[in-house]
MARBA-3410 file (N, C-alpha, C, O; in Angstrom, 1 decimal):
247
0.9,-1.2,0.0,0.0,0.0,0.0,0.9,1.3,0.0,0.6,2.2,-0.7 ~ 1.9,1.2,0.8,2.8,2.3,0.9,3.5,2.6,-0.5,3.6,3.8,-0.9 ~ 3.8,1.6,-1.2,4.4,1.7,-2.5,3.5,2.4,-3.5,3.9,3.3,-4.2 ~ 2.2,2.1,-3.4,1.3,2.7,-4.2,1.0,4.2,-4.0,0.7,5.0,-4.9 ~ 1.0,4.5,-2.6,0.8,5.9,-2.3,2.1,6.7,-2.8,1.9,7.7,-3.4
3.3,6.2,-2.5,4.5,6.8,-3.0,4.5,7.1,-4.5,4.9,8.1,-5.0 ~ 3.9,6.0,-5.2,4.0,6.1,-6.7,3.1,7.2,-7.2,3.5,8.0,-8.1 ~ 1.9,7.3,-6.5,0.9,8.3,-6.9,1.5,9.8,-6.6,1.4,10.7,-7.4 ~ 2.1,9.9,-5.4,2.7,11.2,-5.1,3.8,11.6,-6.0,3.8,12.7,-6.5 ~ 4.7,10.6,-6.3,5.8,10.9,-7.3,5.3,11.4,-8.6,5.7,12.4,-9.2
4.3,10.6,-9.1,3.8,10.9,-10.5,3.1,12.3,-10.5,3.4,13.1,-11.4 ~ 2.3,12.6,-9.5,1.6,13.8,-9.4,2.7,15.0,-9.2,2.5,16.0,-9.9 ~ 3.6,14.9,-8.3,4.6,15.8,-8.2,5.4,16.1,-9.4,5.7,17.2,-9.7 ~ 5.8,15.0,-10.1,6.7,15.2,-11.3,5.9,15.9,-12.4,6.5,16.7,-13.1 ~ 4.6,15.6,-12.6,3.8,16.2,-13.6,3.6,17.7,-13.3,3.7,18.5,-14.2
3.3,18.0,-12.1,3.1,19.3,-11.7,4.5,20.2,-11.9,4.4,21.3,-12.6 ~ 5.6,19.7,-11.5,6.8,20.4,-11.6,7.2,20.5,-13.1,7.7,21.6,-13.5 ~ 7.0,19.5,-13.9,7.4,19.5,-15.3,6.5,20.5,-16.1,7.0,21.3,-17.0 ~ 5.1,20.5,-15.8,4.2,21.3,-16.5,4.5,22.8,-16.2,4.7,23.7,-17.0 ~ 4.4,23.1,-14.9,4.6,24.4,-14.3,6.1,24.9,-14.6,6.2,26.0,-15.0
7.1,24.1,-14.6,8.4,24.4,-14.9,8.6,24.7,-16.4,9.4,25.5,-16.8 ~ 7.8,23.9,-17.2,8.0,24.2,-18.6,7.5,25.6,-19.0,8.1,26.3,-19.8 ~ 6.3,25.9,-18.4,5.8,27.2,-18.6,6.7,28.2,-18.1,6.9,29.2,-18.8 ~ 7.2,28.1,-16.9,8.1,29.1,-16.4,9.4,29.3,-17.3,9.9,30.4,-17.4 ~ 9.9,28.3,-17.8,11.1,28.2,-18.5,10.9,29.0,-19.9,11.8,29.5,-20.5
9.6,29.0,-20.4,9.3,29.7,-21.7,9.7,31.1,-21.6,9.9,31.7,-22.7 ~ 9.7,31.8,-20.4,10.0,33.2,-20.3,11.4,33.4,-20.3,11.9,34.5,-20.5 ~ 12.3,32.3,-20.1,13.7,32.4,-20.2,14.2,31.0,-20.6,14.8,30.3,-19.7 ~ 13.9,30.6,-21.9,14.3,29.3,-22.3,15.7,28.9,-22.3,16.6,29.7,-22.6 ~ 16.1,27.8,-21.9,17.5,27.2,-21.9,18.4,28.0,-21.1,19.6,28.1,-21.5
18.0,28.7,-20.0,18.8,29.4,-19.1,19.4,28.3,-18.3,18.7,27.5,-17.7 ~ 20.8,28.2,-18.1,21.4,27.1,-17.4,21.2,27.1,-16.0,21.4,26.0,-15.4 ~ 20.7,28.2,-15.3,20.4,28.2,-13.9,19.2,27.3,-13.6,19.1,26.8,-12.5 ~ 18.4,27.2,-14.5,17.1,26.4,-14.4,17.4,24.9,-13.9,16.6,24.2,-13.3 ~ 18.5,24.4,-14.3,18.8,23.0,-14.1,19.0,22.8,-12.6,18.6,21.9,-12.0
19.7,23.7,-12.0,19.8,23.6,-10.5,18.5,23.8,-9.8,18.2,23.0,-8.9 ~ 17.7,24.7,-10.3,16.4,25.0,-9.6,15.5,23.8,-9.6,15.0,23.3,-8.6 ~ 15.4,23.1,-10.8,14.5,22.0,-10.9,15.1,20.7,-10.4,14.4,19.8,-10.1 ~ 16.4,20.7,-10.4,17.1,19.5,-9.9,16.9,19.5,-8.4,16.6,18.4,-7.8 ~ 17.0,20.7,-7.7,16.7,20.8,-6.3,15.2,20.3,-5.9,14.9,19.7,-4.9
14.3,20.7,-6.9,12.9,20.3,-6.6,12.8,18.7,-6.6,12.2,18.1,-5.8 ~ 13.4,18.1,-7.6,13.4,16.7,-7.7,14.1,16.0,-6.6,13.7,14.9,-6.2 ~ 15.1,16.7,-6.0,15.8,16.2,-4.9,15.0,16.0,-3.6,15.4,15.3,-2.7 ~ 13.8,16.8,-3.6,13.0,16.7,-2.4,12.2,15.4,-2.4,11.6,15.0,-1.4 ~ 12.2,14.7,-3.5,11.5,13.4,-3.5,12.3,12.4,-2.6,11.8,11.3,-2.3
13.4,12.7,-2.2,14.2,11.8,-1.3,13.4,11.4,-0.1,13.4,10.3,0.5 ~ 12.7,12.4,0.4,11.9,12.3,1.6,10.7,11.4,1.4,10.3,10.6,2.3 ~ 10.2,11.5,0.2,9.1,10.6,-0.2,9.5,9.2,-0.2,8.7,8.4,0.2 ~ 10.7,8.9,-0.7,11.2,7.5,-0.7,11.8,7.1,0.6,12.3,6.0,0.6 ~ 11.9,8.0,1.6,12.4,7.5,2.8,14.0,7.4,2.8,14.5,6.5,3.4
14.6,8.3,2.0,16.1,8.2,1.8,16.6,9.5,2.6,16.1,10.6,2.4 ~ 17.6,9.2,3.5,18.2,10.3,4.1,19.5,10.7,3.4,20.4,9.8,3.1 ~ 19.6,11.9,3.1,20.8,12.4,2.3,21.7,13.1,3.2,21.4,14.0,4.0 ~ 23.0,12.7,3.2,24.0,13.4,3.9,25.0,14.1,2.8,25.7,13.5,2.0 ~ 24.8,15.5,2.7,25.4,16.2,1.7,26.8,16.8,2.2,26.9,17.3,3.3
27.8,16.6,1.5,29.2,17.3,1.8,29.6,18.1,0.6,30.5,17.7,-0.1 ~ 29.0,19.2,0.6,29.4,20.2,-0.6,30.1,21.3,-0.1,29.6,22.0,0.8 ~ 31.3,21.6,-0.5,32.0,22.8,0.0,31.3,24.1,-0.1,30.6,24.4,-1.1 ~ 31.5,24.9,1.0,30.8,26.2,1.1,31.1,27.1,-0.1,30.3,27.9,-0.5 ~ 32.2,26.9,-0.7,32.6,27.8,-1.8,32.4,27.2,-3.1,32.9,27.8,-4.1
31.6,26.1,-3.3,31.4,25.5,-4.6,30.9,26.3,-5.7,31.3,26.2,-6.8 ~ 29.9,27.2,-5.2,29.3,28.1,-6.1,30.3,29.1,-6.8,29.9,29.8,-7.7 ~ 31.5,29.1,-6.3,32.5,30.1,-6.7,33.5,29.4,-7.6,34.4,30.0,-8.1 ~ 33.4,28.1,-7.9,34.4,27.4,-8.7,34.5,27.9,-10.1,35.5,27.8,-10.7 ~ 33.5,28.4,-10.7,33.4,28.9,-12.0,33.3,27.7,-13.1,33.1,26.5,-12.7
33.3,27.9,-14.4,33.1,26.9,-15.4,34.0,25.6,-15.1,35.2,25.7,-14.8 ~ 33.3,24.5,-15.1,34.0,23.3,-14.7,33.3,22.0,-15.4,32.1,22.2,-15.9 ~ 34.0,20.9,-15.4,33.3,19.7,-15.8,33.0,18.9,-14.5,34.0,18.5,-13.8 ~ 31.8,18.6,-14.2,31.4,17.8,-13.0,31.3,16.4,-13.5,30.7,16.2,-14.6 ~ 31.8,15.4,-12.7,31.7,14.1,-13.2,31.1,13.3,-11.9,31.5,13.5,-10.8
30.1,12.4,-12.1,29.5,11.7,-11.1,29.4,10.2,-11.4,29.4,9.8,-12.6 ~ 29.2,9.4,-10.4,29.0,7.9,-10.6,27.6,7.7,-10.8,26.8,8.1,-10.0 ~ 27.2,7.0,-12.0,25.9,6.8,-12.4,25.4,5.4,-12.0,25.6,4.4,-12.7 ~ 24.7,5.3,-11.0,24.2,4.0,-10.4,22.9,3.5,-10.9,22.8,2.4,-11.4 ~ 21.8,4.3,-10.8,20.6,3.8,-11.2,19.5,5.1,-11.2,20.0,6.2,-11.0
18.3,4.9,-11.3,17.3,6.0,-11.5,17.2,6.9,-10.2,16.7,8.0,-10.3 ~ 17.7,6.4,-9.1,17.6,7.1,-7.9,18.7,8.3,-7.9,18.7,9.2,-7.1 ~ 19.6,8.2,-8.8,20.6,9.3,-8.9,20.0,10.7,-9.0,20.5,11.7,-8.6 ~ 18.8,10.7,-9.7,18.1,11.9,-9.9,17.7,12.6,-8.6,17.7,13.8,-8.6 ~ 17.4,11.9,-7.7,17.1,12.4,-6.3,18.2,12.5,-5.3,18.1,13.3,-4.4
19.2,11.7,-5.5,20.3,11.6,-4.5,21.3,12.7,-4.7,21.8,13.3,-3.8 ~ 21.7,12.9,-6.1,22.8,13.9,-6.2,22.3,15.2,-6.9,23.1,16.1,-7.2 ~ 21.0,15.3,-7.1,20.5,16.6,-7.8,20.8,17.9,-7.0,20.9,19.0,-7.5 ~ 20.9,17.7,-5.6,21.1,18.9,-4.9,22.6,19.4,-5.0,22.9,20.5,-4.5 ~ 23.5,18.5,-5.5,24.9,18.9,-5.6,25.1,19.9,-6.9,26.1,20.5,-7.0
24.0,19.9,-7.7,24.2,20.7,-9.0,24.3,22.2,-8.6,23.5,22.7,-7.9 ~ 25.3,22.8,-9.2,25.6,24.2,-8.8,25.0,25.1,-9.9,24.5,24.7,-11.0 ~ 24.9,26.4,-9.5,24.4,27.4,-10.5,25.1,27.4,-11.9,26.3,27.1,-12.0 ~ 24.4,27.6,-12.9,25.1,27.7,-14.2,25.6,26.3,-14.7,26.5,26.3,-15.6 ~ 25.1,25.2,-14.2,25.6,23.9,-14.6,24.4,23.1,-15.4,23.2,23.1,-15.0
24.8,22.6,-16.6,23.8,21.8,-17.4,24.4,20.4,-17.5,25.6,20.2,-17.2 ~ 23.5,19.4,-17.9,23.9,18.1,-18.0,23.9,17.7,-19.5,23.4,18.4,-20.4 ~ 24.5,16.5,-19.7,24.6,15.9,-21.0,23.8,14.6,-21.0,24.1,13.6,-20.3 ~ 22.7,14.6,-21.9,21.9,13.4,-21.8,21.6,12.8,-23.2,21.9,13.5,-24.2 ~ 21.0,11.8,-23.3,20.6,11.1,-24.5,19.4,11.9,-25.2,18.5,12.4,-24.5
19.5,12.0,-26.5,18.5,12.8,-27.2,17.1,12.2,-27.0,16.1,12.9,-27.0 ~ 17.1,10.9,-26.8,15.7,10.2,-26.6,15.0,10.7,-25.4,13.8,10.5,-25.4 ~ 15.7,11.4,-24.4,15.0,11.9,-23.2,13.9,12.8,-23.6,12.9,12.9,-22.9 ~ 14.0,13.4,-24.7,13.0,14.4,-25.1,11.7,13.8,-25.3,10.6,14.4,-25.2 ~ 11.7,12.5,-25.7,10.5,11.7,-26.0,9.6,11.3,-24.7,8.5,10.9,-24.7
10.2,11.6,-23.5,9.5,11.2,-22.2,8.5,12.4,-22.1,8.9,13.5,-22.0 ~ 7.2,12.1,-22.0,6.2,13.2,-21.8,6.5,13.9,-20.5,6.9,13.4,-19.5 ~ 6.3,15.3,-20.7,6.4,16.3,-19.6,7.9,16.5,-19.3,8.5,17.6,-19.5 ~ 8.6,15.4,-18.8,10.0,15.6,-18.2,10.9,15.9,-19.5,11.7,16.7,-19.3 ~ 10.8,15.3,-20.6,11.7,15.5,-21.7,11.7,17.0,-22.2,12.7,17.5,-22.7
10.5,17.6,-22.2,10.4,19.0,-22.7,11.0,19.8,-21.6,11.6,20.9,-21.9 ~ 10.9,19.5,-20.4,11.5,20.4,-19.3,12.9,20.2,-19.4,13.7,21.2,-19.3 ~ 13.5,19.0,-19.6,14.9,18.8,-19.8,15.5,19.6,-20.8,16.6,20.2,-20.6 ~ 14.8,19.7,-22.0,15.4,20.5,-23.1,15.3,22.0,-22.7,16.2,22.8,-22.9 ~ 14.2,22.4,-22.2,14.0,23.9,-21.9,14.9,24.5,-20.9,15.2,25.7,-20.9
15.4,23.5,-19.9,16.2,24.0,-18.9,17.7,24.3,-19.5,18.6,24.9,-18.8 ~ 17.9,23.8,-20.7,19.4,24.2,-21.3,20.3,23.0,-21.3,21.4,23.1,-21.7 ~ 19.8,21.8,-21.0,20.7,20.7,-21.0,21.2,20.3,-22.5,20.5,20.6,-23.5 ~ 22.2,19.6,-22.6,22.7,19.2,-24.0,22.4,17.8,-24.3,22.5,16.8,-23.5 ~ 21.8,17.7,-25.5,21.4,16.3,-26.0,22.3,15.8,-26.9,22.8,16.5,-27.8
22.6,14.4,-26.7,23.4,13.9,-27.7,22.9,12.6,-28.3,22.0,12.0,-27.7 ~ 23.4,12.2,-29.5,22.9,10.9,-30.1,24.0,9.9,-29.9,25.0,9.9,-30.6 ~ 23.7,9.0,-28.9,24.8,8.0,-28.6,24.8,6.9,-29.6,25.8,6.1,-29.6 ~ 23.9,6.7,-30.6,24.0,5.7,-31.5,24.8,6.3,-32.8,25.0,5.5,-33.7 ~ 25.2,7.4,-32.8,25.9,8.0,-33.9,27.2,8.6,-33.4,27.3,9.6,-32.8
28.4,7.8,-33.6,29.6,8.2,-33.1,30.1,9.6,-33.6,30.8,10.3,-32.9 ~ 29.8,9.8,-34.9,30.4,11.1,-35.4,29.6,12.3,-34.7,30.2,13.3,-34.4 ~ 28.3,12.1,-34.4,27.6,13.2,-33.7,28.1,13.3,-32.3,28.4,14.4,-31.8 ~ 28.3,12.1,-31.7,28.8,12.1,-30.3,30.2,12.9,-30.2,30.4,13.6,-29.2 ~ 31.0,12.6,-31.2,32.3,13.3,-31.2,32.0,14.8,-31.3,32.6,15.5,-30.5
31.1,15.2,-32.2,30.8,16.6,-32.4,30.2,17.3,-31.0,30.4,18.5,-30.8 ~ 29.7,16.4,-30.2,29.1,16.9,-29.0,30.2,17.4,-28.1,30.0,18.4,-27.3 ~ 31.3,16.7,-28.1,32.5,17.2,-27.2,32.9,18.6,-27.6,33.1,19.4,-26.8 ~ 32.9,18.8,-28.9,33.3,20.1,-29.4,32.2,21.1,-29.0,32.5,22.3,-28.6 ~ 30.9,20.7,-29.1,29.8,21.6,-28.7,29.9,22.0,-27.2,29.7,23.1,-26.8
30.2,20.9,-26.4,30.4,21.1,-24.9,31.5,22.2,-24.6,31.4,23.1,-23.8 ~ 32.6,22.0,-25.3,33.7,22.9,-25.2,33.3,24.4,-25.6,33.6,25.4,-25.0 ~ 32.5,24.5,-26.7,32.2,25.8,-27.1,31.3,26.5,-26.2,31.3,27.7,-26.1 ~ 30.3,25.7,-25.6,29.3,26.3,-24.7,30.0,26.7,-23.4,29.6,27.7,-22.8 ~ 31.0,25.9,-23.0,31.7,26.3,-21.7,32.4,27.6,-21.9,32.3,28.5,-21.0
33.1,27.8,-23.1,33.9,28.9,-23.3,33.0,30.2,-23.6,33.4,31.2,-23.1 ~ 32.0,30.0,-24.4,31.2,31.1,-24.8,30.2,31.6,-23.7,30.0,32.8,-23.5 ~ 29.6,30.6,-23.0,28.6,31.0,-22.2,28.9,30.9,-20.7,28.1,31.2,-19.8 ~ 30.3,30.5,-20.5,30.8,30.5,-19.1,30.0,29.5,-18.2,29.7,29.9,-17.1 ~ 29.7,28.4,-18.7,28.8,27.5,-17.9,29.6,26.3,-17.5,30.8,26.1,-17.9
29.0,25.4,-16.6,29.6,24.2,-16.3,28.9,23.1,-16.8,27.7,23.3,-17.1 ~ 29.4,21.9,-17.0,28.7,20.7,-17.6,28.9,19.5,-16.7,30.0,19.2,-16.3 ~ 27.8,18.9,-16.4,27.8,17.6,-15.6,27.7,16.5,-16.5,26.8,16.5,-17.3 ~ 28.5,15.5,-16.3,28.7,14.3,-17.2,28.8,13.1,-16.4,29.4,13.2,-15.3 ~ 28.4,11.9,-16.9,28.5,10.7,-16.3,29.5,9.8,-17.1,29.1,9.2,-18.0
30.8,9.9,-16.8,31.8,9.2,-17.7,31.7,7.8,-17.8,32.4,7.2,-18.7 ~ 30.9,7.1,-17.0,30.8,5.6,-17.2,29.9,5.3,-18.4,30.0,4.3,-19.0 ~ 29.1,6.3,-18.7,28.3,6.2,-20.0,27.1,5.4,-19.8,26.3,5.4,-20.8 ~ 26.8,4.7,-18.7,25.6,4.0,-18.4,25.4,3.8,-17.0,26.3,4.2,-16.2 ~ 24.3,3.2,-16.6,24.1,2.9,-15.1,24.9,1.7,-14.7,24.9,0.7,-15.4
25.5,1.8,-13.6,26.3,0.7,-13.2,25.4,-0.5,-12.5,25.7,-1.6,-12.5 ~ 24.3,-0.1,-12.0,23.4,-1.1,-11.4,24.1,-2.1,-10.5,23.9,-3.3,-10.7 ~ 24.8,-1.6,-9.5,25.3,-2.5,-8.5,26.7,-3.2,-8.9,27.2,-4.0,-8.2 ~ 27.2,-2.8,-10.0,28.5,-3.5,-10.5,29.7,-2.7,-10.1,30.8,-3.0,-10.6 ~ 29.6,-1.7,-9.3,30.7,-0.9,-8.9,30.9,0.1,-9.9,30.2,0.2,-10.9
32.0,1.0,-9.8,32.3,2.0,-10.7,32.8,1.5,-12.0,33.9,0.9,-12.0 ~ 32.1,1.6,-13.0,32.6,1.1,-14.4,33.6,2.0,-14.9,33.8,3.1,-14.6 ~ 34.3,1.4,-15.9,35.5,2.1,-16.6,35.0,3.3,-17.2,33.9,3.3,-17.7 ~ 35.7,4.4,-17.2,35.4,5.7,-17.8,35.6,5.8,-19.2,36.6,5.4,-19.7 ~ 34.6,6.5,-20.0,34.9,6.9,-21.3,35.6,8.2,-21.2,35.7,8.9,-20.1
36.2,8.6,-22.3,37.1,9.9,-22.2,36.5,11.2,-22.6,37.2,12.2,-22.6 ~ 35.2,11.1,-23.0,34.6,12.4,-23.5,34.8,13.6,-22.5,35.2,14.6,-22.9 ~ 34.4,13.3,-21.2,34.3,14.4,-20.3,35.8,14.9,-20.1,36.0,16.1,-19.9 ~ 36.7,14.1,-20.2,38.2,14.6,-19.9,38.7,15.2,-21.2,39.5,16.2,-21.1 ~ 38.3,14.8,-22.3,38.8,15.6,-23.6,38.1,16.9,-23.5,38.8,17.9,-23.8
36.9,17.1,-23.0,36.2,18.3,-22.9,37.0,19.3,-22.0,37.2,20.4,-22.4 ~ 37.3,18.7,-20.8,37.9,19.5,-19.7,39.2,20.1,-20.2,39.4,21.3,-20.0 ~ 40.1,19.2,-20.9,41.4,19.7,-21.3,41.2,20.7,-22.4,42.0,21.7,-22.4 ~ 40.4,20.5,-23.3,40.1,21.3,-24.4,39.6,22.7,-24.0,40.0,23.8,-24.5 ~ 38.8,22.7,-23.0,38.1,24.0,-22.6,39.0,24.7,-21.5,38.9,25.9,-21.2
40.0,23.9,-21.0,40.9,24.5,-20.0,40.1,24.8,-18.7,40.3,25.8,-18.0 ~ 39.3,23.8,-18.3,38.5,23.9,-17.1,38.9,22.7,-16.2,39.3,21.7,-16.6 ~ 38.7,22.9,-14.8,38.9,21.8,-13.9,37.8,20.8,-13.9,36.7,21.0,-14.3 ~ 38.2,19.6,-13.4,37.2,18.5,-13.2,36.9,18.3,-11.8,37.8,18.3,-10.9 ~ 35.5,18.3,-11.5,35.1,18.2,-10.1,34.4,16.9,-9.9,33.2,16.8,-10.4
34.9,15.9,-9.3,34.2,14.6,-9.0,33.2,14.8,-7.9,33.3,15.6,-7.0 ~ 32.1,14.2,-8.2,30.9,14.1,-7.1,30.7,12.7,-6.9,30.4,11.9,-7.9 ~ 30.9,12.2,-5.7,30.8,10.7,-5.4,29.6,10.5,-4.4,29.3,11.2,-3.4 ~ 28.8,9.5,-4.9,27.6,9.0,-4.3,27.8,7.7,-3.7,28.1,6.8,-4.4 ~ 27.6,7.4,-2.4,27.7,6.1,-1.8,26.8,5.0,-2.6,25.7,5.4,-3.1
27.4,3.8,-2.7,26.6,2.9,-3.5,25.6,2.0,-2.7,25.2,0.9,-3.2 ~ 25.3,2.5,-1.6,24.5,1.6,-0.7,23.0,1.6,-1.2,22.2,0.8,-0.7 ~ 22.6,2.5,-2.1,21.2,2.5,-2.7,20.9,1.3,-3.6,19.7,1.0,-3.7 ~ 21.9,0.6,-4.1,21.7,-0.5,-5.1,21.0,-1.6,-4.4,21.5,-2.3,-3.5 ~ 19.7,-1.8,-4.9,18.9,-2.9,-4.2,18.4,-2.7,-2.9,17.9,-3.6,-2.3
18.6,-1.6,-2.3,18.3,-1.3,-1.0,17.1,-0.4,-0.7,16.8,0.0,0.5 ~ 16.5,0.0,-1.8,15.3,0.8,-1.7,13.9,0.0,-1.8,13.5,-0.5,-2.8 ~ 13.4,-0.1,-0.6,12.0,-1.0,-0.6,10.9,0.0,-0.4,10.8,0.7,0.6 ~ 10.1,0.1,-1.5,9.0,1.1,-1.6,7.9,0.9,-0.5,7.1,1.8,-0.3 ~ 7.9,-0.2,0.1,6.8,-0.5,1.1,7.4,-0.4,2.5,6.8,-0.8,3.5
8.7,0.1,2.6,9.4,0.4,3.9,9.4,1.9,4.1,9.7,2.6,3.2 ~ 9.1,2.3,5.4,9.1,3.7,5.7,10.5,4.4,5.4,10.7,5.3,4.7 ~ 11.5,3.8,6.2,12.8,4.3,6.1,13.7,3.5,5.3,13.9,2.3,5.6 ~ 14.3,4.0,4.3,15.2,3.3,3.4,16.7,3.8,3.6,17.0,4.1,4.8 ~ 17.5,3.9,2.7,18.9,4.0,2.8,19.3,5.4,3.3,18.5,6.4,3.2
20.5,5.4,3.8,21.1,6.7,4.1,22.2,6.8,3.0,23.0,5.9,2.8 ~ 22.2,7.9,2.3,23.2,8.2,1.2,24.0,9.4,1.5,23.6,10.5,1.8 ~ 25.4,9.2,1.2,26.3,10.3,1.3,26.6,10.8,-0.1,27.0,10.0,-1.0 ~ 26.6,12.1,-0.2,27.0,12.8,-1.5,28.0,13.6,-1.2,27.9,14.5,-0.4 ~ 29.2,13.4,-1.7,30.4,14.2,-1.4,31.0,14.8,-2.7,31.3,14.1,-3.6
31.3,16.1,-2.7,31.9,16.7,-3.8,33.5,16.9,-3.4,33.8,17.5,-2.4 ~ 34.3,16.4,-4.3,35.7,16.3,-4.1,36.3,17.7,-4.6,35.7,18.4,-5.4 ~ 37.5,18.1,-4.2,38.2,19.3,-4.7,38.4,19.3,-6.2,38.6,18.2,-6.8 ~ 38.4,20.5,-6.8,38.7,20.5,-8.2,40.0,19.9,-8.6,41.0,20.0,-7.9 ~ 40.0,19.3,-9.8,41.2,18.7,-10.4,41.7,19.6,-11.4,41.0,19.7,-12.4
42.9,20.1,-11.3,43.4,21.0,-12.3,43.8,20.2,-13.6,44.6,19.3,-13.5 ~ 43.4,20.6,-14.7,43.6,19.9,-16.0,44.7,20.6,-16.8,45.0,20.2,-17.9 ~ 45.1,21.7,-16.3,46.0,22.5,-17.2,47.4,21.8,-17.5,48.0,22.2,-18.5 ~ 47.8,20.9,-16.6,49.1,20.2,-16.9,48.9,19.0,-17.8,49.8,18.2,-18.0 ~ 47.7,18.7,-18.3,47.4,17.6,-19.1,47.3,18.0,-20.6,46.7,19.0,-20.9
47.9,17.2,-21.5,47.6,17.4,-22.9,46.5,16.3,-23.5,46.1,15.4,-22.8 ~ 46.2,16.5,-24.6,45.1,15.7,-25.3,45.6,14.2,-25.4,44.8,13.3,-25.4 ~ 47.0,14.0,-25.4,47.6,12.7,-25.4,47.6,12.0,-24.1,47.9,10.8,-24.0 ~ 47.3,12.8,-23.0,47.3,12.2,-21.7,45.8,12.1,-21.1,45.6,12.1,-19.9 ~ 44.9,12.1,-22.0,43.4,12.0,-21.6,43.1,10.8,-20.9,42.3,10.8,-20.0
43.7,9.6,-21.3,43.4,8.4,-20.7,44.0,8.4,-19.3,43.3,8.0,-18.3 ~ 45.2,9.0,-19.2,45.9,9.1,-17.9,45.0,9.8,-16.9,44.8,9.4,-15.7 ~ 44.4,11.0,-17.3,43.7,11.8,-16.5,42.3,11.1,-16.0,41.9,11.2,-14.9 ~ 41.8,10.3,-17.0,40.5,9.5,-16.7,40.7,8.5,-15.7,40.0,8.3,-14.8 ~ 41.9,7.8,-15.9,42.2,6.7,-14.9,42.5,7.3,-13.5,42.2,6.7,-12.4
43.2,8.4,-13.5,43.5,9.1,-12.2,42.1,9.5,-11.5,42.0,9.2,-10.3 ~ 41.2,10.0,-12.3,39.9,10.4,-11.6,39.1,9.2,-11.2,38.4,9.2,-10.2 ~ 39.2,8.1,-12.0,38.4,6.8,-11.7,38.9,6.3,-10.4,38.1,5.9,-9.6 ~ 40.3,6.3,-10.2,40.8,5.7,-9.0,40.5,6.5,-7.8,40.2,6.0,-6.7 ~ 40.5,7.8,-8.0,40.2,8.8,-6.9,38.7,8.6,-6.5,38.4,8.6,-5.3
37.8,8.5,-7.4,36.4,8.2,-7.1,36.2,7.0,-6.5,35.4,6.9,-5.6 ~ 36.7,5.9,-7.0,36.5,4.6,-6.5,37.0,4.5,-5.0,36.3,3.9,-4.2 ~ 38.1,5.0,-4.7,38.6,5.1,-3.4,37.6,5.9,-2.5,37.3,5.4,-1.4 ~ 37.2,6.9,-2.9,36.2,7.7,-2.1,34.8,6.9,-1.9,34.3,6.9,-0.8 ~ 34.3,6.3,-3.0,33.0,5.7,-2.9,33.2,4.5,-1.9,32.3,4.1,-1.2
34.3,3.8,-2.0,34.5,2.6,-1.1,34.6,3.2,0.3,34.0,2.6,1.2 ~ 35.2,4.3,0.6,35.3,4.8,1.8,33.9,5.3,2.4,33.6,5.1,3.6 ~ 33.1,5.8,1.6,31.7,6.2,1.9,30.9,5.0,2.3,30.2,5.0,3.2 ~ 31.0,3.9,1.4,30.3,2.7,1.8,30.7,2.1,3.2,29.9,1.6,4.0 ~ 32.0,2.1,3.4,32.5,1.6,4.7,32.0,2.5,5.9,31.7,2.0,6.9
31.8,3.8,5.6,31.4,4.7,6.7,30.0,4.3,7.0,29.6,4.1,8.1 ~ 29.1,4.1,6.0,27.7,3.9,6.0,27.5,2.5,6.7,26.7,2.4,7.6 ~ 28.4,1.5,6.3,28.2,0.2,7.0,28.6,0.3,8.4,27.9,-0.4,9.2 ~ 29.5,1.1,8.9,29.9,1.3,10.2,28.7,2.0,11.0,28.4,1.6,12.1 ~ 28.1,3.0,10.4,27.0,3.6,11.0,25.9,2.8,11.2,25.2,2.9,12.2
25.6,1.9,10.2,24.4,0.8,10.3,24.7,-0.1,11.5,23.9,-0.4,12.3 ~ 26.0,-0.5,11.6,26.4,-1.5,12.6,26.2,-0.9,14.0,25.8,-1.5,15.0 ~ 26.5,0.5,14.1,26.3,1.2,15.4,24.8,1.6,15.7,24.5,2.1,16.7 ~ 24.0,1.3,14.7,22.6,1.6,14.8,22.2,3.0,14.6,21.2,3.5,15.0 ~ 23.0,3.8,13.8,22.8,5.2,13.6,21.8,5.4,12.5,21.3,6.5,12.3
21.4,4.3,11.7,20.4,4.3,10.8,19.9,2.9,10.5,20.7,2.0,10.6 ~ 18.7,2.6,10.1,18.2,1.3,9.8,18.4,0.9,8.4,18.0,-0.2,8.0
END
């Protein structure tokens, strides 16, 4: 019964946010600040799902300037666990097919996110150039998932190099955002209290010392750093659970 109630609330909330948000965005279409605003709104669904979020975002994160944010892509709950980490002037990169999702797809485009065709390698390569141009011309940040797909409990998957090519070409830092992997298979819709999730933003990684020939080296460095942090977050949560600090 609780799962049904939650489902109804989530559907109604999402439709209202998407419809009202779409109308609001028409007055200032594709403004990158919209992504943070509506991302924060969807982040409030964590309470509906009974997920406690522990956020560790640096106080000066809003002053970082144009950057490439990279996050670990676990499952559909990423939308509510890490959305509050999105900073002003940050857009995301998503599949073009997202536009086909009723209500949400239209809001996703209107908020200024970048859409790519993953089935066309030539267009995907052109997207990196587009990302670089938008960062430099509009002074925006871009959020990307370098794994390229949801890991679904398989741990941090190998990184593709697109995000790192973009960071080096644009001359901007990379900012890793790590989310503990405790959510995998641990969300029970008929249970009041579900997982505790830690979202931690790591310090910016300067890319000025890297060349395009060293992009794989940069990707592997960031992958190892994020893997170590995610493992540490999971161990911290396991210790908290053992101490009875959350159920």
